[in-house]
SEROGU-568456 format. One record per atom (N, C-alpha, C): residue number from 1; residue in one letter; chain; atom name; z, y, x. Coordinates in steps of 0.2 Angstrom, whole numbers. Layout:
N
R  pos  code  unit  site      z      y      x
R  NUM     a     A    CA      Z      Y      X
...
//
This chain:
81
R  pos  code  unit  site      z      y      x
R    1     m     A     N     -1     -6      5
R    1     m     A    CA      0      2      1
R    1     m     A     C      0      6      4
R    2     f     A     N      3      8      9
R    2     f     A    CA      4     13     12
R    2     f     A     C     -3     11     19
R    3     g     A     N     -5      9     20
R    3     g     A    CA    -11      9     25
R    3     g     A     C    -16     11     19
R    4     s     A     N    -16      9     14
R    4     s     A    CA    -24     10     10
R    4     s     A     C    -24     18      6
R    5     n     A     N    -16     21      5
R    5     n     A    CA    -15     26     -1
R    5     n     A     C    -13     33      7
R    6     f     A     N    -12     31     11
R    6     f     A    CA     -8     37     16
R    6     f     A     C    -14     38     21
R    7     t     A     N    -15     45     21
R    7     t     A    CA    -21     45     27
R    7     t     A     C    -15     47     32
R    8     s     A     N    -10     50     31
R    8     s     A    CA     -5     52     38
R    8     s     A     C      1     50     35
R    9     r     A     N      6     48     41
R    9     r     A    CA     12     45     42
R    9     r     A     C     16     47     46
R   10     d     A     N     23     52     45
R   10     d     A    CA     25     51     49
R   10     d     A     C     33     49     46
R   11     l     A     N     36     44     48
R   11     l     A    CA     45     45     47
R   11     l     A     C     49     45     53
R   12     k     A     N     55     48     52
R   12     k     A    CA     58     50     57
R   12     k     A     C     65     48     54
R   13     s     A     N     69     45     58
R   13     s     A    CA     75     43     58
R   13     s     A     C     82     46     61
R   14     f     A     N     88     47     59
R   14     f     A    CA     93     50     61
R   14     f     A     C     98     52     61
R   15     d     A     N    105     50     61
R   15     d     A    CA    113     49     61
R   15     d     A     C    111     41     61
R   16     e     A     N    108     36     65
R   16     e     A    CA    109     31     63
R   16     e     A     C    116     26     66
R   17     t     A     N    118     23     61
R   17     t     A    CA    125     20     61
R   17     t     A     C    123     10     62
R   18     i     A     N    127      9     67
R   18     i     A    CA    127      2     66
R   18     i     A     C    133     -2     66
R   19     q     A     N    135     -5     62
R   19     q     A    CA    144     -9     59
R   19     q     A     C    143    -16     58
R   20     i     A     N    144    -20     64
R   20     i     A    CA    142    -28     64
R   20     i     A     C    150    -30     63
R   21     f     A     N    148    -36     58
R   21     f     A    CA    154    -41     57
R   21     f     A     C    154    -46     58
R   22     g     A     N    153    -49     62
R   22     g     A    CA    152    -58     64
R   22     g     A     C    143    -58     63
R   23     d     A     N    142    -62     61
R   23     d     A    CA    136    -62     59
R   23     d     A     C    131    -58     53
R   24     m     A     N    135    -54     52
R   24     m     A    CA    134    -48     46
R   24     m     A     C    134    -42     49
R   25     a     A     N    129    -39     49
R   25     a     A    CA    128    -30     50
R   25     a     A     C    126    -25     44
R   26     v     A     N    129    -20     46
R   26     v     A    CA    127    -14     40
R   26     v     A     C    123     -8     44
R   27     v     A     N    118     -7     43
R   27     v     A    CA    114     -1     47
R   27     v     A     C    113      4     40
R   28     e     A     N    116     12     44
R   28     e     A    CA    113     18     38
R   28     e     A     C    111     21     43
R   29     f     A     N    107     26     40
R   29     f     A    CA    101     31     43
R   29     f     A     C     99     38     38
R   30     y     A     N     99     42     39
R   30     y     A    CA     95     46     36
R   30     y     A     C     88     47     38
R   31     w     A     N     83     49     32
R   31     w     A    CA     76     49     36
R   31     w     A     C     74     54     32
R   32     i     A     N     65     56     35
R   32     i     A    CA     63     62     34
R   32     i     A     C     56     58     32
R   33     f     A     N     52     58     29
R   33     f     A    CA     45     54     28
R   33     f     A     C     39     61     25
R   34     d     A     N     35     61     31
R   34     d     A    CA     29     65     29
R   34     d     A     C     24     62     29
R   35     a     A     N     20     64     23
R   35     a     A    CA     13     61     23
R   35     a     A     C      6     65     20
R   36     v     A     N      2     62     20
R   36     v     A    CA     -5     65     17
R   36     v     A     C     -6     59     12
R   37     f     A     N     -7     58      4
R   37     f     A    CA     -5     55      0
R   37     f     A     C    -14     56     -3
R   38     g     A     N    -17     51     -4
R   38     g     A    CA    -25     51     -6
R   38     g     A     C    -30     52     -1
R   39     r     A     N    -36     49     -3
R   39     r     A    CA    -43     51      2
R   39     r     A     C    -46     53     -2
R   40     e     A     N    -46     56     -7
R   40     e     A    CA    -51     59    -11
R   40     e     A     C    -49     65    -11
R   41     i     A     N    -44     65    -13
R   41     i     A    CA    -39     73    -13
R   41     i     A     C    -34     73    -11
R   42     p     A     N    -33     74     -3
R   42     p     A    CA    -28     74      2
R   42     p     A     C    -22     77     -1
R   43     t     A     N    -15     75     -3
R   43     t     A    CA     -9     80     -6
R   43     t     A     C     -5     79     -2
R   44     p     A     N     -1     83      2
R   44     p     A    CA      4     84      8
R   44     p     A     C      9     81      4
R   45     m     A     N     14     78      6
R   45     m     A    CA     19     76      4
R   45     m     A     C     28     75      9
R   46     q     A     N     33     76      5
R   46     q     A    CA     36     75     10
R   46     q     A     C     45     72      7
R   47     t     A     N     47     66      8
R   47     t     A    CA     52     63      4
R   47     t     A     C     59     65      9
R   48     r     A     N     65     65      6
R   48     r     A    CA     71     63     12
R   48     r     A     C     74     59      9
R   49     g     A     N     79     55     13
R   49     g     A    CA     85     52     10
R   49     g     A     C     89     47     14
R   50     r     A     N     94     43     12
R   50     r     A    CA     96     39     16
R   50     r     A     C     95     31     16
R   51     e     A     N     97     28     19
R   51     e     A    CA     97     20     19
R   51     e     A     C    102     16     22
R   52     t     A     N    102     11     18
R   52     t     A    CA    107      5     20
R   52     t     A     C    103      0     21
R   53     q     A     N    104     -3     28
R   53     q     A    CA    101    -12     27
R   53     q     A     C    105    -15     26
R   54     v     A     N    107    -21     23
R   54     v     A    CA    112    -26     26
R   54     v     A     C    107    -31     30
R   55     m     A     N    113    -35     36
R   55     m     A    CA    107    -40     38
R   55     m     A     C    111    -44     41
R   56     k     A     N    108    -48     41
R   56     k     A    CA    113    -58     43
R   56     k     A     C    110    -59     49
R   57     k     A     N    113    -62     54
R   57     k     A    CA    109    -66     59
R   57     k     A     C    110    -72     58
R   58     f     A     N    101    -75     61
R   58     f     A    CA    101    -82     58
R   58     f     A     C     99    -86     64
R   59     g     A     N    104    -88     68
R   59     g     A    CA    101    -89     74
R   59     g     A     C    101    -84     78
R   60     d     A     N     97    -84     82
R   60     d     A    CA     95    -77     86
R   60     d     A     C     92    -72     84
R   61     t     A     N     90    -73     77
R   61     t     A    CA     86    -66     73
R   61     t     A     C     93    -62     69
R   62     w     A     N     92    -58     69
R   62     w     A    CA     93    -53     61
R   62     w     A     C     87    -50     57
R   63     k     A     N     89    -52     52
R   63     k     A    CA     86    -52     43
R   63     k     A     C     88    -48     40
R   64     i     A     N     84    -42     37
R   64     i     A    CA     85    -39     32
R   64     i     A     C     89    -44     27
R   65     v     A     N     94    -43     24
R   65     v     A    CA     94    -45     16
R   65     v     A     C     94    -42     10
R   66     h     A     N     96    -36     10
R   66     h     A    CA     97    -31      6
R   66     h     A     C     96    -24      8
R   67     v     A     N     91    -21      6
R   67     v     A    CA     90    -12      7
R   67     v     A     C     93     -9      2
R   68     h     A     N     96     -2      1
R   68     h     A    CA     97      0     -3
R   68     h     A     C     94     10      0
R   69     y     A     N     91     14     -6
R   69     y     A    CA     88     21     -2
R   69     y     A     C     93     23     -8
R   70     s     A     N     93     29     -6
R   70     s     A    CA     97     35    -10
R   70     s     A     C     92     41     -9
R   71     g     A     N     93     45    -12
R   71     g     A    CA     91     53    -11
R   71     g     A     C     96     56     -6
R   72     m     A     N     97     63     -4
R   72     m     A    CA     98     65      0
R   72     m     A     C    105     69     -4
R   73     p     A     N    109     70     -2
R   73     p     A    CA    115     73     -5
R   73     p     A     C    114     81     -8
R   74     a     A     N    116     83    -10
R   74     a     A    CA    116     89    -15
R   74     a     A     C    118     94    -10
R   75     t     A     N    125     92    -11
R   75     t     A    CA    130     96     -4
R   75     t     A     C    132     92      0
R   76     g     A     N    134     95      4
R   76     g     A    CA    139     89     11
R   76     g     A     C    138     88     16
R   77     e     A     N    137     82     19
R   77     e     A    CA    138     80     26
R   77     e     A     C    130     83     28
R   78     r     A     N    124     84     24
R   78     r     A    CA    118     83     26
R   78     r     A     C    115     88     24
R   79     e     A     N    119     96     22
R   79     e     A    CA    115    101     20
R   79     e     A     C    111    102     25
R   80     g     A     N    106    108     23
R   80     g     A    CA    101    110     26
R   80     g     A     C     96    108     30
R   81     f     A     N     95    100     27
R   81     f     A    CA     90     95     30
R   81     f     A     C     86     95     25
//
């Protein structure tokens, strides 16, 4: 979907944290996604948010078992981004 619908994409993450609990981990970060949507009528767009990934270790490999996306907080710790 991304490759065929966006003519350009730029995803930046920041304030990443990782908490490890044995063979489970929680990864949290904020992101800003700048893109141009559409080929016939290119439309610039930007989304901002935060993401949480829950990961589990299977052998030597970490795999995502759950992802949650949220919008940026209206006020508080990320104000101004």
